[in-house]
C-alpha positions as CSV (number, residue, x, y, z in Angstrom):
1,L,-11.7,6.6,11.9
2,A,-9.7,6.4,8.7
3,H,-6.1,7.3,8.0
4,L,-6.6,7.6,4.2
5,D,-2.9,7.9,3.3
6,L,-1.2,4.6,4.2
7,H,2.1,4.1,2.3
8,P,5.5,2.8,3.2
9,G,6.7,6.3,4.3
10,A,3.8,6.4,6.8
11,I,4.9,3.2,8.6
12,L,7.6,3.3,11.3
13,V,9.1,0.1,12.8
14,Q,10.5,0.7,16.2
15,K,13.6,-1.1,17.6
16,D,11.3,-3.3,19.7
17,H,9.5,-4.3,16.5
18,S,6.4,-2.4,17.3
19,I,4.8,-0.5,14.4
20,K,3.7,3.1,14.4
21,I,1.5,4.7,11.8
22,L,2.5,8.3,11.1
23,E,0.5,11.2,9.6
24,P,-2.9,10.0,10.8
25,G,-6.0,11.6,9.3
26,T,-4.3,13.4,6.5
27,Y,-6.3,13.2,3.3
28,E,-5.6,15.2,0.2
29,T,-6.9,14.7,-3.3
30,N,-3.6,15.9,-4.8
31,R,-1.2,12.9,-4.2
32,E,2.3,12.2,-5.1
33,P,2.5,9.3,-7.7
34,A,4.4,7.1,-5.1
35,H,1.4,7.2,-2.8
36,A,-1.2,6.5,-5.5
37,A,0.1,2.9,-5.8
38,Y,-1.3,2.3,-2.3
39,L,-4.5,4.3,-2.6
40,A,-7.8,2.4,-3.1
41,P,-9.6,3.1,-6.4
42,E,-12.6,4.7,-4.7
43,A,-10.3,6.9,-2.6
44,Q,-8.7,8.2,-5.8
45,G,-12.0,9.7,-6.6
46,G,-12.3,11.4,-3.3
47,Q,-14.4,8.8,-1.5
48,G,-12.1,7.7,1.3
49,S,-13.3,5.3,4.0
50,P,-11.9,2.7,6.5
51,A,-12.3,0.1,3.7
52,A,-9.9,2.2,1.6
53,D,-7.4,1.8,4.5
54,L,-7.8,-2.0,4.4
55,Y,-7.0,-1.9,0.6
56,S,-3.9,0.2,1.4
57,L,-2.8,-2.3,4.0
58,G,-3.1,-5.0,1.4
59,M,-1.0,-3.0,-1.0
60,L,1.6,-2.5,1.8
61,A,1.6,-6.2,2.4
62,H,2.3,-6.8,-1.3
63,F,5.2,-4.4,-1.1
64,V,6.7,-6.0,2.0
65,L,6.4,-9.5,0.5
66,T,7.7,-8.7,-3.0
67,G,9.8,-5.6,-2.6
68,R,7.8,-3.8,-5.3
69,P,4.6,-1.8,-5.5
70,R,1.8,-3.6,-7.2
71,G,1.9,-3.2,-11.0
72,A,5.7,-2.8,-11.1
73,G,6.1,-6.2,-12.8
74,P,6.6,-9.6,-11.3
75,A,8.7,-9.9,-8.2
76,P,11.6,-12.4,-8.4
77,L,10.2,-14.3,-5.5
78,F,7.1,-15.2,-7.4
79,E,8.3,-15.5,-11.1
80,N,8.1,-19.3,-11.1
81,E,4.6,-19.3,-9.6
82,I,3.4,-16.6,-12.1
83,A,4.9,-18.6,-15.0
84,A,3.2,-21.8,-13.8
85,L,-0.2,-20.0,-13.6
86,T,0.1,-18.2,-16.9
87,G,1.6,-21.1,-18.9
C-alpha cells in the first residue's frame, strides 16, 4: 500500500497530537509544483512505490525541521553548520 502524494497539505495534526494522513491512494502524474518538492525522483517518472513514500516522509521531515522545502536554500537554523562544512 502506497500513498504516493505525501506533502504538508496531506498531513493533519489533531488536538491530541495524533497525526492523520489525508488523501490516501491518490496518484496523478500531473502534479502541482508545490507537491513536486516532496515527490521521489522515480515517482516523478510515474513509477510510484512504498519506497517513494519513504522519500516523501524524509522531505516532510526536512520541511518540519527547517521550515523550507528542500532546495529552497539554507535554513537559518543550519547556516553555521553548512558554512563549517563548505568552508
